VEXTORMAR-444037 format. One record per atom (N, C-alpha, C, O): y, z, x; residue in one letter. Coordinates in steps of 0.05 Angstrom, whole numbers, plus 32768, in hexadecimal, padded with zeros to 4 digits. Layout:
BEGIN
YZXA ...
***
This chain:
BEGIN
81887F878415M 817E7F8D83FAM 81647F9C83FBM 81527F95840AM 81627FB283EBE 814A7FC283EBE 81337FB483DDE 81377FA683CAE 811B7FB883E8S 81037FAC83DBS 80FC7FBD83C3S 81047FD483C1S 80EC7FB183B1N 80E47FBF8399N 80D47FD883A0N 80D37FEB8390N 80C67FD883B7K 80B57FEF83BFK 80C6800783C5K 80BC801E83C2K 80DF800483CDT 80F0801B83D3T 8101802383BCT 810F803883BDT 8101801483A6L 8111801B838FL 8102802E837CL 80EA802B8379L 811080418371P 81028054835FP 80FB80468344P 81068032833DP 80E780518337A 80DE8046831DA 80F3804D8308A 80F8803D82F6A 80FE80668309I 8111806F82F5I 812A807B8303I 8128808A8316I 8141807382F8S 815A80808300S 8163809282E9S 8167808A82D3S 816580AC82EFI 816F80BF82DCI 818D80C382E0I 819680C982F6I 819D80BE82CCV 81BA80BF82CEV 81C580D682BDV 81BE80D982A6V 81D680E782C9A 81E180FE82BBA 81FE810382C2A 8205810382DAA 820F810782AEP 822A811082B3P 822B812E82B7P 8219813C82ACP 823E813982C5M 8240815682C8M 825D815F82C8M 826E815482D4M 8261817582B9Y 827B818382BAY 827881A082B1Y 827181A5829AY 827D81B282C4N 827D81CE82BFN 826481D882AFN 826681E28299N 824D81D482BBV 823481DD82AEV 822581F082C1V 820C81EE82C3V 8233820182CFE 8226821282E3E 8211822482D7E 81FE822C82E4E 8214822B82BDK 8200823C82B0K 81E6822D82A9K 81D1823A82A5K 81E7821382A9Y 81D18203829EY 81C481EF82B1Y 81AD81E882AEY 81D381E682C5V 81CB81CE82D4V 81B181D482E5V 81A181C182E9V 81AD81EC82EES 819581F282FDS 817C81EE82ECS 816781E582F6S 817E81F582D2Q 816781F182C0Q 816181D382BDQ 814A81CB82BCQ 817681C382BBC 817281A682B9C 8165819B82D2C 8152818C82D1C 816F81A482E9L 8164819B8303L 814781A38305L 81368194830FL 814081BB82FDE 812581C582FFE 811281B582EDE 80FB81AF82F5E 811C81AD82D6S 810B819D82C4S 8105818282CFS 80F0817782CAS 8118817782DEV 8113815D82EBV 810181608303V 80EF814F8307V 810381768312L 80F1817B8328L 80D5817F831FL 80C28177832DL 80D181898307R 80B6818E82FDR 80A8817582F2R 8091817782E9R 80B6815F82F1Q 80AA814782E5Q 8090813F82F3Q 808D8140830BQ 807D813982E2T 8063812F82EDT 8066811382F9T 8056810B830AT 807B810582F1F 808180EB82FCF 809680EE8312F 80AC80FA830CF 809180E6832AK 80A280EC8341K 80B380D4834BK 80C480D8835CK 80AD80BD8341D 80BB80A5834CD 80D580A0833DD 80D8808E832DD 80E980B28344F 810380B08337F 811980B6834AF 811480C28360F 813180AE8343E 814A80B88350E 815A80C6833AE 815A80BE8323E 816880DB8342F 817980EA832FF 819680E88338F 819D80F3834DF 81A680DB8328I 81C380D7832FI 81D480E9831DI 81D580E58305I 81E180FC8329I 81F3810E831AI 820F81078322I 821681088339I 82208101830ET 823C80FB8313T 824D81128309T 824F811782F1T 825A811F831CD 826B81378315D 8287812E830ED 8294811F831ED 8291813782F7D 82AB813082EED 82C0814582F5D 82CF814F82E4D 82C0814C830FC 82D48160831AC 82D0817C830EC 82E381888304C 82B78185830FS 82B281A08305S 82C281B58314S 82C781B2832CS 82CB81CA8305T 82DB81DF8311T 82CB81F98315T 82D5820D831ET 82B181F8830DD 82A082108311D 828D820B8328D 829481FC833BD 827682188328N 82648217833EN 824E8201833BN 823A8201834AN 825281EE8328S 823E81DA8322S 823781C9833BS 821F81C58341S 824B81C0834AV 824681AF8361V 823581BD8376V 822281B28381V 823C81D6837CN 822D81E68390N 821081E98388N 81FE81E88399N 820B81ED836EI 81F081F08365I 81E081D68369I 81C981D78372I 81EC81C08362V 81DE81A68365V 81D981A18383V 81C38198838AV 81ED81A68394E 81E981A283B0E 81D281B383BBE 81C481AA83CEE 81CF81CA83B1S 81B981DC83BBS 819E81D183B3S 818A81D883C0S 819D81BF83A0Y 818381B38397Y 817D819983A6Y 8166819083A4Y 818F818E83B4I 818B817483C1I 8172817483D3I 8162816183D2I 816F818883E4P 8157818883F6P 813D818983E6P 8129817E83EEP 813D819783CEK 8124819983BEK 811C817E83B3K 8104817A83AEK 812F816C83AFF 8128815283A4F 8120813E83B9F 8118812783B2F 8122814583D2E 8118813483E8E 8123811783E6E 8113810483E7E 813D811583E3G 814A80FA83E4G 814C80ED83C8G 815780D783C6G 814280FA83B3R 814380EE8399R 815B80F78388R 815F80EC8372R 816A81098392L 818281138383L 819B810A8391L 819F810F83A9L 81AD80FE8381R 81C780F5838CR 81DD8101837BR 81DE80FD8363R 81F0810E8388L 8207811A837BL 822081098381L 822781058399L 822C80FE836CV 824480EE836FV 825C80FE8363V 825A8108834DV 827181008372R 828881108369R 82A080FE8363R 82AA80F08375R 82A980FD834AL 82C080EE8343L 82DA80FB834FL 82DB81138351L 82ED80EB8356K 830680F58362K 831980FF834DK 832B81108353K 831680F68334K 832880FE831EK 831881048305K 830680F582FEK 831E811A82F8N 8310812182DFN 8316810C82CAN 832D810582C4N 8301810282BDS 830380ED82A9S 830680F8828DS 830E80E9827BS 82FF81118289G 8302811D826FG 82EB8118825CG 82EE811D8244G 82D5810C8265G 82BF81068253G 82A780FD8263G 82A780FD827CG 829280F58255A 827980ED8262A 827880CF8269A 826680C78277A 828B80BF825FV 828A80A28262V 828A8099827FV 8278808B8288V 829E80A2828EV 82A1809982AAV 828980A382BBV 827E809482CAV 828280BD82B9P 826B80C682C8P 825180B682C2P 824280AF82D4P 824D80B182A8R 823480A282A1R 8235808582ABR 8222807C82B6R 824C807882A8N 824E805C82B1N 824C805B82D0N 8240804882DAN 8257806F82DDT 8254807082FAT 823780728302T 822D80648314T 8228808382F5G 820B808682FAG 81FC806D82F4G 81EA80658303G 8203805F82DEL 81F5804682D7L 81FA803182EDL 81E7802382F5L 8212803082F8S 8219801C830CS 820A80218326S 8205800F8336S 8204803A832BL 81F680428344L 81D880428342L 81CA80458356L 81CE8040832AS 81B180418325S 81A2802A8332S 81AD80148335S 8189802F833AR 8179801B8348R 815D8018833CR 814F80068343R 81568029832AG 813B802A831FG 81358013830CG 814780058303G 811C800F8307K 81137FFB82F4K 811B800382D8K 81217FF382C7K 811C801E82D4Y 8124802982BAY 813A803E82BEY 813E804882D4Y 8149804382A8I 815E805682A9I 8159806B8293I 81548064827CI 815B8085829BA 815A809B8288A 817580A9828AA 818180AC829FA 817F80B38273L 819880C28272L 819280DE8269L 818380E38257L 819F80F18276I 819C810D826EI 81B7811B8271I 81C781138282I 81BC81308262D 81D481408265D 81CC81588277D 81B581628275D 81DE81628287T 81D68176829BT 81D481928290T 81D081A5829FT 81D781958276D 81D181AF826AD 81B781AE8259D 81B081C2824CD 81A98197825AD 81908194824BD 81798192825FD 817C81938277D 8161818F8254L 8149818F8265L 8135817A825BL 813781708245L 81238173826DY 810C81628267Y 80F381738264Y 80F181888270Y 80E1816A8253T 80C681758254T 80B8816B826DT 80C181578279T 80A481798276D 809881748291D 808E81578295D 8091814D82ACD 8083814B8281S 807881308285S 8089811A8278S 807F81048272S 80A281208273A 80B4810E8264A 80B580F28271A 80B080DE8264A 80BC80F1828BL 80BF80D78298L 80A580C88299L 80A480AF8296L 808F80D6829FE 807580C882A1E 806D80BC8286E 806480A58285E 807280CA8270E 806B80C08255E 807B80A7824FE 806F80938246E 809580A88253L 80A68091824BL 80A18079825EL 80A180628255L 809D807F8278Y 80998069828BY 807F805A8284Y 807F80418284Y 806A8068827FN 8050805B8279N 8052804A8260N 80478034825FN 80618053824BI 806480448233I 8075802B8238I 806F8015822FI 808B802E8248A 809C8018824FA 808D8002825EA 80917FEA8259A 807C800A8271E 806D7FF78280E 80587FE9826FE 80547FD18271E 804C7FF8825DE 80377FEC824CE 80437FD98238E 80377FC48232E 805A7FDF822DT 80667FCF8217T 807A7FBB8221T 80817FA88213T 80847FBF823AQ 80997FAE8245Q 80B27FAD8232Q 80BD7F98822DQ 80B97FC58229A 80D07FC78216A 80EA7FCA8226A 80EB7FD4823CA 81007FC18219D 811A7FC68224D 81227FE38220D 81307FEF8231D 811A7FEE820AI 8120800A8203I 8107801781F8I 80FA800D81E6I 8101802F8203V 80ED804081F7V 80FC805781EAV 810A806681F8V 80FA805A81CFA 810B806D81C1A 80FA808381B4A 80E7807D81A4A 8100809C81BBT 80F280B281ADT 810180B88193T 811880B0818FT 80F380C58181E 80FF80CA8166E 810780E88162E 811680EE8150E 80FC80F98172R 81028115816FR 81078123818AR 81018117819FR 8111813B818AY 8116814A81A2Y 81148168819BY 8114816F8184Y 8112817881B0Y 8112819581ADY 812F819F81AFY 813E819681BFY 813581B2819DE 814F81BF819FE 814B81DD81A5E 813B81EA8198E 815981E681BAA 8158820281C1A 8172820F81B8A 8187820B81C4A 8170822081A4K 8188822D8199K 818E824681AAK 8188825C81A2K 8199824181C1T 81A0825781D2T 81B9825081E2T 81BE823981E9T 81C8826581E8N 81E0826181F9N 81DB826D8214N 81ED826F8225N 81C282768219D 81BC82818233D 81B8826B8248D 81B482548241D 81B982738261D 81B6825F8276D 8198825A827BD 819282478289D 8187826A8270I 816A82668275I 815C825E825CI 815E826B8247I 814D8248825EI 813A82408249I 811E82428255I 811882348268I 810E8253824AD 80F382578255D 80DE8256823ED 80E4824D8228D 80C6825E8244S 80B0825C8231S 80B4826D8219S 80A782698204S 80C68280821AN 80CB82928204N 80E2828881F2N 80E7829381DCN 80EF827281FAT 8105826781EBT 80FA825781D3T 80EA824581D7T 8102825E81BBP 80F8824E81A4P 8103823281A4P 811B822E81A6P 80F1821E81A2L 80F9820281A1L 80F481F78185L 80DE81FB817AL 810781E9817AI 810581DE8160I 810481C08162I 811481B48171I 80F281B38153K 80F181968153K 8108818C8142K 810B8193812AK 8118817A814DK 81308170813FK 813081518141K 812281458152K 814081458130T 814581298131T 81628123812AT 816E81318119T 816D810F8136N 818881068130N 818880EE811EN 819B80E0811AN 817080E98112T 816D80D28101T 816280DA80E6T 815780F080E3T 816480C880D3R 815980CD80B8R 813D80C080B6R 813980AD80A8R 812B80CC80C5I 811080C180C6I 80FE80D380B4I 80FC80EB80B8I 80F080C680A2K 80DD80D48091K 80C180D2809DK 80B180E5809EK 80BA80BA80A7D 80A080B680B3D 80A380AF80D0D 80A9809980D8D 809D80C480E1F 809F80C080FDF 808680AF8106F 807180B180FBF 808B809F811BV 807480908125V 806180A38133V 806980B7813EV 8047809D8132D 803380AD813FD 8027809F8158D 801680AA8165D 80328087815DK 802A80788175K 80418064817BK 8051805E8169K 804380598193P 805880468199P 8058802F8185P 80448023817EP 80718029817AA 807480158166A 808C8003816DA 80A1800D8172A 80877FE9816CV 809D7FD68173V 80B07FD4815BV 80A77FD08145V 80CA7FD68161V 80DE7FD4814DV 80E37FB68146V 80E27FA58158V 80E77FB0812DS 80EC7F948125S 81037F898135S 81177F96813AS 81017F6F813CD 81177F618149D 812A7F548135D 813D7F47813DD 81267F59811BD 81387F4F8107D 81527F5F8108D 81527F778102D 81697F52810FM 81817F618113M 818C7F6E80FAM 81977F8480FBM 81887F6180E3A 81917F6D80C9A 81827F8880C5A 818E7F9B80BCA 81697F8880CBE 81597FA180C7E 81627FB680DBE 81637FCE80D3E 81687FAE80F3R 81717FC28107R 818C7FCE80FFR 81907FE68101R 819E7FBE80F5V 81B87FC880EDV 81B57FDB80D5V 81C27FEF80D3V 81A47FD380C2K 819F7FE580ABK 8193800080B5K 819A801580ABK 81807FFE80C7D 8174801680D2D 8188802780E0D 8188804080DED 819A801A80EFW 81AF802980FDW 81C2803780E8W 81C8804E80EBW 81CA802880D4T 81DB803380BFT 81CE804A80B1T 81DC805E80A9T 81B4804880ACN 81A6805D809FN 819C807380B1N 818C808480AAN 81A5807280CAR 819F808680DER 8181808780E5R 8176809C80ECR 8175807080E4R 8159806E80EDR 8158806E810BR 814380758117R 816E80668118F 817080678136F 8181807F813EF 819480868131F 8179808C8153S 818980A2815FS 81A18097816ES 819F8081817BS 81B780A5816DE 81CE809D817DE 81CE80A98199E 81DF80A181A9E 81BC80BB819EY 81BB80C881B8Y 81B280B481CEY 81A080A481C9Y 81BE80B481E5P 81B580A381FBP 819E80B0820BP 819080A3821AP 819B80CB8208W 818880D98219W 816C80DB820EW 815B80E6821BW 816780D081F7D 814C80D181ECD 813E80B681EFD 812C80AF81E0D 814780A68202K 813C808B8206K 813880858224K 814480928235K 812780718229L 812480668244L 812B80498242L 8122803B8231L 813D80408254Y 814880258253Y 813E8015826CY 813D801F8282Y 81377FFC8267R 81327FEA827ER 814C7FE3828BR 815E7FD9827DR 814F7FE882A4R 81697FE582B2R 81737FC982B1R 818B7FC482ACR 81617FB582B5D 816A7F9982B5D 81777F92829AD 818A7F828298D 816C7F9D8284F 81777F998269F 81947FA48268F 81A67F96825DF 81997FBB8273I 81B47FC78273I 81C77FB78284I 81DD7FB1827CI 81BE7FAF829CI 81CF7FA082AFI 81D57F8482A5I 81EC7F7B82A5I 81C07F76829CE 81C47F5A8294E 81D67F58827CE 81E57F448279E 81D67F6B826AN 81E77F6B8252N 82017F7A8257N 82127F7C8245N 82057F848270N 821E7F928277N 82247FA88263N 823B7FAB825AN 82107FB8825CI 82147FCE8248I 821E7FE68257I 82127FF0826AI 82347FF1824DR 824180088259R 824B801A8242R 824F8011822CR 824F80338249F 825C80458236F 827A803D8234F 828680398249F 8285803A821CP 82A0802F8219P 82B580418224P 82B580598220P 82C780358233Q 82DE8043823FQ 82F0804D8229Q 82F080438212Q 83008061822FN 8315806C821DN 830A807B8205N 8319808181F2N 82F080818206M 82E4809181F0M 82DC80AC81FCM 82CF80AD8211M 82E480C181EER 82DD80DC81F7R 82C580E781E8R 82B680F881F2R 82C180DE81D0V 82A980E581C0V 829E80CC81B3V 82AC80B881B1V 828580CD81ABR 827880B6819DR 8274809E81AFR 826C808981A6R 827980A181C9D 8274808B81DBD 8256808581DCD 824E806E81E0D 8246809A81D9D 8229809681D9D 8220808781C0D 820C807981C1D 822F808B81AAT 8228807C8191T 822C805E8195T 821B804E818DT 8243805781A1V 8248803B81A6V 8235802F81BAV 822A801981B6V 822F803D81CFF 821C803481E4F 8200802F81D7F 81F4801B81DCF 81F8804281C6S 81DD803F81B9S 81DD802881A6S 81C9801A81A4S 81F380238198F 81F5800C8186F 81F37FF28195F 81E47FDF818DF 82017FF081ACY 81FF7FD881BDY 81E27FD381C4Y 81D87FBD81C2Y 81D47FE881CDC 81B97FE581D6C 81A67FDC81C0C 81957FCB81C4C 81A97FE881A8I 81987FE18192I 819B7FC4818AI 81887FB78183I 81B47FBA818BC 81B97F9E8184C 81B07F8A8199C 81A67F758193C 81B27F9281B2L 81AD7F7F81C8L 81907F7F81D3L 81887F6C81E0L 81817F9381CDA 81667F9581D8A 81537F8181CAA 81547F7D81B2A 81437F7381DBD 812F7F6181D0D 81187F7181C4D 810C7F6981B0D 81117F8781D2K 80F97F9681C9K 80FF7FB481CBK 81057FBE81E0K 80FC7FC181B4I 80FF7FDE81B3I 80E57FEA81A8I 80D97FE08195I 80DD7FFF81B5V 80C4800C81ADV 80CA802981A6V 80D5803881B6V 80C28031818DR 80C5804D8185R 80AB805C818ER 80958051818DR 80AF80758196V 80988085819FV 809980A18193V 80AF80AB818DV 808380AE818FP 808380C98184P 808880DF8198P 808B80F68190P 808A80D881B1N 808D80EC81C7N 80A780FC81C4N 80BC80F181BCN 80A6811681C9I 80BD812781CAI 80C1812F81E6I 80B1813E81F1I 80D7812681F3I 80DA812A8210I 80F481398218I 80F7813F822FI 8105813E8204N 811F814B820AN 8121816681FEN 8117816B81E8N 812D8179820DI 813481938203I 815281958203I 815F81978218I 815E819581EBY 817B819581E7Y 818481B281E4Y 817A81C081D3Y 819881B981F3R 81A281D481F2R 81BA81D581DER 81CE81C881E1R 81B681E681C9M 81CB81E981B6M 81DF81FE81C0M 81DA821681BDM 81F581F481CCR 8208820781D8R 821C821081C4R 8225820181B3R 8224822A81C7T 8238823581B5T 8251823D81C5T 8264824A81B9T 8252823781DED 8269823F81EED 827E822981F2D 8290822C8202D 827B821481E3S 828F81FF81E4S 82A7820681D3S 82A6821881C3S 82BD81F881D7L 82D681FE81C8L 82D181F981ABL 82C781E481A3L 82D6820D819BS 82D1820B817ES 82E481F88170S 82FB81F68178S 82DA81EB815BN 82EB81D9814BN 830381E8813FN 831881DD813CN 82FE82028138D 83138211812BD 832C8213813CD 834282118133D 832782188156R 833E821B8168R 834D8200816CR 83658200816FR 833E81EA816BI 834A81D0816EI 835A81C98155I 837081BF8156I 834D81CE813DI 835A81C88124I 837481D78121I 838781CD8114I 837681EF812CN 838F81FE812AN 83A681EF8137N 83BD81F48130N 83A081DD8149K 83B581CC8155K 83B381B18148K 83A8819E8153K 83BE81B0812FL 83B98199811EL 83C1817E812AL 83B2816B8129L 83D9817D8136D 83E281648141D 83D0815A8158D 83CA81428159D 83C7816C8169K 83B58164817FK 839A815C8174K 838D8149817EK 8391816A8160Y 837781648154Y 837781498148Y 83648139814CY 838B81428138L 838D8128812BL 83908112813FL 838480FD813CL 839F81178154N 83A381028169N 838880FC8177N 838180E5817BN 83798112817DK 835F810E818BK 834C81008178K 833E80ED8180K 834A8109815FW 833780FD814DW 833D80E08147W 832B80CF8147W 835780DA8142L 835E80BE813CL 835A80AC8154L 835280958151L 836180B6816CT 835D80A68184T 833F809F8187T 83388089818DT 832E80B38182D 831180AE8185D 8307809A8170D 82F880888177D 8310809D8157I 8306808B8143I 8311806F8146I 8303805C8140I 832A806D814FI 833680528154I 83278044816AI 8321802C8169I 832080538180E 831280478196E 82F6803F818EE 82EB802B8197E 82E9804F817DF 82CF80488173F 82D0802E8164F 82C0801C8169F 82E2802B8151V 82E580138141V 82EC7FFB8153V 82E17FE5814FV 82FD7FFF8166R 83067FEA8178R 82EE7FDF8188R 82EB7FC7818AR 82DE7FF18193N 82C77FE981A3N 82B27FDB8192N 82A67FC7819AN 82AC7FE6817AM 82987FDA8169M 82A27FBE815FM 82927FAC815FM 82BB7FBC8158E 82C67FA2814FE 82C37F8D8166E 82BB7F778161E 82CB7F95817EA 82CA7F828194A 82AE7F798199A 82A97F61819FA 829B7F8B8198F 827F7F84819DF 82757F718187F 82697F5C818CF 82797F79816EM 826E7F698157M 827C7F4E8154M 826F7F3B814AM 82957F4D815AN 82A47F338158N 82997F1F816CN 829E7F078169N 828C7F288181N 82807F168195N 82627F148194N 82557F0A81A6N 82577F1F817EF 823A7F1F817BF 82337F0B8164F 823C7F0F814DF 82247EF7816AD 82207EE18157D 82157EEA813CD 821E7EE08128D 82037EFE813CF 81F87F078123F 820E7F128110F 820E7F0B80F8F 82207F22811BF 82357F2E810AF 824A7F198101F 82567F1B80ECF 824F7F058112V 82617EF0810BV 82567EE080F3V 82657ED980E0V 823C7EDB80F3K 82307ECC80DEK 82297EDD80C5K 82267ED380AFK 82277EF780CAN 82207F0980B4N 82347F2180B3N 822D7F3780B9N 824C7F1C80AAP 82617F3180ABP 825B7F49809AP 82667F5F809FP 82497F468086Q 82437F5D8076Q 82357F738086Q 82387F8B807FQ 82277F6B809BY 821B7F8080ACY 822E7F8C80C0Y 82287FA180CBY 82447F7F80C5K 82577F8980D8K 82647FA380CEK 826A7FB580DEK 82677FA680B4Y 82757FBD80A9Y 82627FD680A7Y 826C7FEC80A7Y 82487FD180A5M 82367FE7809FM 82377FFE80B4M 823A801580ACM 82347FF880CEP 8234800F80E1P 824F801C80E4P 8251803480E9P 8265800D80E0V 8280801980E2V 8285802A80CBV 8290804080CEV 827E802180B3Y 82828032809BY 8273804C809DY 827E80618096Y 825B804B80A8R 824B806380ABR 8259807780BDR 825B808F80B6R 8264806D80D3Y 8272807F80E6Y 828B808B80D9Y 828F80A380DBY 829B807A80CCI 82B4808480C1I 82AF809880ABI 82BD80AC80A9I 829A8094809AQ 829380A78086Q 828D80C28093Q 829680D78089Q 827D80C280A8E 827680DB80B5E 828E80E880C1E 8291810180BFE 829F80D980CEE 82B680E480DBE 82CA80F080C6E 82D5810680CBE 82CE80E380B0L 82DF80ED809BL 82D581078090L 82E4811A808AL 82BB8108808CF 82AF81208081F 82B081388095F 82B8814E808EF 82A9813380AEH 82A7814880C1H 82C3815180CCH 82C6816980D2H 82D5813F80CEH 82EF814580DBH 8306814880C8H 8318815980CCH 8306813980B2M 831D813B80A0M 83198150808AM 832D815D8082M 830181538080S 82FC8167806BS 830581838072S 831381908062S 82FF818D808BP 830881A88092P 832681AA8093P 833281BF808DP 83348194809AL 83518195809CL 835E81998080L 837181A9807EL 8353818C806CY 835F818E8051Y 835881A98045Y 836581B18031Y 834581B88050N 834081D38047N 835281E78055N 835681FD804BN 835E81DE806BK 836D81F1807CK 838C81EC807AK 839C81FE807CK 839381D28075F 83AF81CB8075F 83B781BD805BF 83A681B2804DF 83D181BE8055K 83DB81B0803DK 83DB81928042K 83DF818A8059K 83D78182802EP 83D781658032P 83F0815A803FP 83EF8147804FP 840781658038Y 8420815B8043Y 842281608061Y 842E81508070Y 84158176806BQ 8415817B8087Q 840581668096Q 840D815D80ACQ 83EE8160808BI 83DD814C8097I 83E981308095I 83E8812080A8I 83F5812A807ED 840181108079D 84168108808DD 841680F28098D 8428811A8093S 843E811480A6S 8433810D80C2S 843E80FC80CFS 841F811C80CAL 8413811780E5L 840380FD80E5L 840380EF80F9L 83F580F780CFL 83E680DE80CEL 83F880C680CFL 83F280B280DCL 840F80C880C1R 842280B280C2R 842C80AD80DER 842F809680E7R 843180C380ECK 843A80C18108K 842480B4811AK 842B80A2812AK 840B80BC8116E 83F580B18126E 83F180938120E 83EE80838133E 83F0808C8107F 83EA807080FFF 8401805D8105F 83FC8045810AF 841980678106S 84308056810CS 84348052812AS 844480408132S 84278061813BA 842B805F8157A 842280458162A 843080388172A 840A803C815AK 83FE80238164K 83F28014814CK 83DA80138149K 84038009813BP 83F97FFC8122P 83E47FE68127P 83D27FE38117P 83E77FD6813CD 83D57FC08141D 83B87FCB8146D 83A57FBF813DD 83B77FE18155E 839D7FEC815CE 83907FFA8144E 83777FFD8143E 83A080028131N 83968011811AN 838E7FFF8103N 8382800880F0N 83947FE58104S 83907FD380EDS 83737FD280E5S 836D7FD380CDS 83617FD080F8A 83447FCE80F1A 833B7FE880E3A 832D7FE780CFA 83437FFF80EEL 833B801880E2L 8347801B80C6L 8339802480B4L 8360801380C2M 836C801680A8M 835E80048093M 835B800B807CM 83557FEC809CT 83467FDB808AT 832C7FE78081T 83257FE7806AT 831E7FF38094Y 83058000808EY 83098017807BY 82FB801A8067Y 831D80288080I 8323803F8070I 832B80378053I 832380438040I 833B80228051F 834480188037F 832C800F8027F 832980158010F 831A7FFF8034S 83037FF58026S 82F0800C801ES 82E5800C8009S 82ED801F8031L 82DB8035802CL 82E580468015L 82D5804F8004L 82FF804A8014T 830B805A7FFET 8306804D7FE3T 82FF805A7FD0T 830980337FE1N 830480257FC8N 82E780247FC1N 82E080247FA9N 82D680227FD5M 82B980247FD0M 82B2803F7FC4M 82A280407FB1M 82BE80547FCEY 82B8806F7FC3Y 82C480727FA7Y 82B7807F7F96Y 82DA80667FA2K 82E680677F87K 82D380597F73K 82CF80637F5DK 82C880427F7BQ 82B580357F69Q 829C80467F65Q 829280477F4FQ 829380527F7AY 827B80637F78Y 8280807B7F66Y 827080817F55Y 829880887F69I 829E809F7F59I 82A180977F3BI 829880A57F29I 82AE80807F37K 82B180767F1BK 829580717F0EK 829180787EF7K 828380667F1EK 826880617F14K 825A807B7F0DK 824D807D7EF8K 825E808F7F1EQ 825180A97F19Q 825E80B67F00Q 825080C27EF0Q 827880B37EFDE 828580BF7EE5E 827B80B27ECCE 827680BF7EB8E 827780977ECCN 826D80897EB5N 825080937EAEN 824980967E97N 824080977EC3Q 822580A07EBFQ 822580BD7EB3Q 821580C37EA2Q 823780CD7EBDI 823980E97EB2I 824280E87E95I 823780F77E84I 825580D87E8FT 825E80D57E73T 824880CC7E61T 824580D67E4BT 823980B87E6AS 822280AE7E5BS 820D80C47E56S 820380C77E40S 820780D47E6BL 81F480EA7E69L 81FE80FF7E55L 81EE810B7E46L 821881057E57Q 822381197E45Q 822081107E27Q 821A81217E16Q 822580F77E22K 822180EC7E07K 820480EE7DFEK 81FF80F57DE7K 81F280E87E11Q 81D580EA7E0AQ 81CE81077E03Q 81BE810C7DF1Q 81D9811A7E12I 81D481367E0EI 81DE813F7DF2I 81D1814D7DE4I 81F681357DEBE 8202813C7DD1E 81F181317DBBE 81ED813E7DA6E 81E781197DBEE 81D6810D7DAAE 81BB811C7DA7E 81B281207D90E 81B081257DBDL 819881347DBCL 819C814F7DAEL 818B81597DA0L 81B3815B7DB3K 81BA81757DA6K 81BA81727D88K 81B181847D7AK 81C5815B7D7EK 81C781577D62K 81AB81557D55K 81A7815C7D3EK 8198814B7D65Q 817D81477D5AQ 816C81617D5AQ 815781627D4EQ 817681767D68I 8167818F7D69I 816E819F7D50I 818581A47D4AI 815981A77D40P 815E81B77D28P 816D81D17D2DP 816881DE7D41P 817E81D87D1BN 818D81F17D1EN 817D82077D11N 817B82097CF9N 817282197D22N 8160822E7D18N 816F82437D08N 816482537CFAN 818982447D0CN 819982577CFDN 819D824F7CE0N 81A9825D7CD1N 
***
C-alpha cells in the first residue's frame, strides 16, 4: 500500500473520444498549472483519430503524472471512461475535466487551498468562461464570456458554506441554483468512494446531471466559491440536432431511452434516501424540472417539423416496448400535464378578469366625440 507521501493531492479525471483538434490545448492547460501535485488520468473510449498519439507524446512532459488508459470497447458516452478514471484515482481530491476544455493557470491551486481550509466535501464554482470558437487554438486573443449554468442572481464574493438543510438543497437544485456540470467542482475523494458515487450506467446524456444530484444530496459540506477556473469550448462541429431529428424513429428512441434511464436512476436513488421517503413532495421536484426541460427542448421542435399522427405512432411503439420501465415516467408526465392544465386555466381566468376590468375602465372614459 502506498504511503500518503507518494499519493497525489489531486486526481484529474478526463474521458476522451476523437478530440485530436483540442486535446493538446487541454494538456497544455494542465501542464501550466501553478499547483503541481496532481495525477492526470485520461481514459480513451477507442478514439479513431490521432487523439491517443497526441496524449502519448505528452507523457514525458508530465514526468510520471499523466496516465493514459485505453478501453477495449467503445462505450458510446462519457460514463464508462469517467467511472474508470474515478476507480483508478488516488488523490485526496478529484477534479473532472473534458478533453476539449481548459483550466485557467491557477485553477487547481485555488480550489485545493479552499478545500483544505474549509474541509469541504465539494468546492463548487458558480461561473465559467466560454470560448465561442470552433478552432483548435484558444489563446489570449480568444474572446472569453463569463457564463453560468445556474439561475444565480447574487454570486458569492467569498467562500460560502451551503446550508445542510436537505429541503433547501433540493429547492436550490430545482431552481437551478446548483450547476449540473461535474467539471466546475473539486470533490474530496473519500466522500466519493465512501458513498460509492458513480456516473449512472446506461445513460448517454444527462449522466452528469444525475451524478451531480447524488453529490449535492450526499455531501456533508459544500462550499460555493467565486473563482472561475474552467474554459468551456463551445463546439459547432458536433452532429446537429436537425440531422438527428430527420431520423424521427431513431431520435425518439434515443430521447426516450435517455429520459427513462434518468427517471429510473433518480427514482432508485430517492427511494433509498431517507429524506425523500419521509418527504415525498421533494422527490418530485427535481424530476419535474428535468422532464419539463426535456419536453421543451426535444419534443417542441418535433411538433414543428412533423404531424402529430407521425409522432404518435412511434411514441406508442416506444412506450409499449417496456411498459414496466416506462410506468414512472408516464406517471410524472401525466401529473405534469395536469399541473400545466391547472396553470393555464388559472392564467385564462386572470386574463378574463383583466379584460373585464379594461372594459369597465373604457366605459368610465368620457367620449370626446
